C-alpha positions as CSV (number, residue, x, y, z in Angstrom):
1,M,-100.7,-42.7,13.0
2,R,-99.6,-45.8,14.7
3,K,-101.9,-48.7,15.4
4,P,-102.3,-49.9,19.0
5,G,-99.5,-52.3,20.0
6,E,-97.2,-51.2,17.2
7,P,-93.6,-50.8,18.5
8,I,-92.0,-47.4,18.8
9,Y,-88.4,-47.6,17.6
10,L,-85.8,-45.3,19.2
11,R,-83.2,-43.4,17.4
12,I,-80.5,-45.9,18.4
13,H,-82.5,-48.6,16.7
14,M,-82.4,-46.7,13.4
15,V,-78.6,-45.9,13.8
16,A,-77.9,-49.6,14.4
17,L,-79.9,-50.7,11.4
18,M,-78.1,-48.2,9.2
19,L,-74.7,-49.5,10.5
20,A,-75.8,-53.1,9.7
21,I,-76.7,-52.1,6.2
22,V,-73.5,-50.2,5.6
23,A,-71.4,-53.0,7.1
24,S,-72.8,-55.6,4.7
25,I,-71.4,-53.4,1.8
26,A,-68.3,-52.0,3.5
27,I,-66.7,-55.1,5.0
28,P,-66.3,-57.0,1.7
29,R,-65.0,-53.8,0.0
30,L,-62.5,-53.2,2.8
31,Y,-61.4,-56.8,2.5
32,E,-60.9,-56.3,-1.2
33,L,-59.0,-53.1,-0.6
34,F,-56.5,-54.6,1.9
35,F,-56.1,-58.2,0.8
36,G,-56.8,-58.2,-3.0
37,P,-59.7,-58.8,-5.4
38,I,-62.5,-61.1,-4.6
39,S,-65.1,-62.4,-7.0
40,L,-68.6,-60.9,-7.3
41,G,-70.1,-64.1,-6.0
42,A,-67.9,-64.1,-2.9
43,R,-68.7,-60.4,-2.3
44,L,-72.5,-61.1,-2.6
45,V,-72.4,-64.1,-0.4
46,S,-70.3,-62.4,2.3
47,G,-72.6,-59.4,2.2
48,L,-75.6,-61.6,2.6
49,I,-74.1,-63.5,5.5
50,I,-73.1,-60.2,7.2
51,A,-76.6,-58.8,6.7
52,V,-78.3,-61.9,8.1
53,V,-76.0,-62.0,11.2
54,A,-76.5,-58.3,11.8
55,G,-80.3,-58.6,11.4
56,V,-80.4,-61.5,14.0
57,V,-78.2,-59.5,16.4
58,L,-80.3,-56.4,16.0
59,Y,-83.5,-58.4,16.5
60,R,-82.2,-60.1,19.7
61,T,-80.6,-56.9,21.1
62,Y,-83.4,-54.4,20.5
63,Q,-86.5,-56.7,20.9
64,S,-86.8,-55.8,24.5
65,T,-86.2,-52.1,24.2
66,A,-88.8,-51.4,21.5
67,R,-91.7,-49.8,23.4
68,N,-95.3,-50.6,22.4
69,E,-97.8,-47.9,21.6
70,P,-100.3,-47.8,24.5
């Protein structure tokens, strides 16, 4: 059961979160597939940067659409 004031996340919020998580793994792998090998450190740093940017974008985008429990 939700606590009063806890946000209710919509299905689109969960889909966008899943895409952000997949993008942080898939984009470095796609780069490696098309342009050549990259080091593990570069893959980890790029995945971290993508995850942070996606998290900030998700927070700013969906902050206003998350409804609060009455």
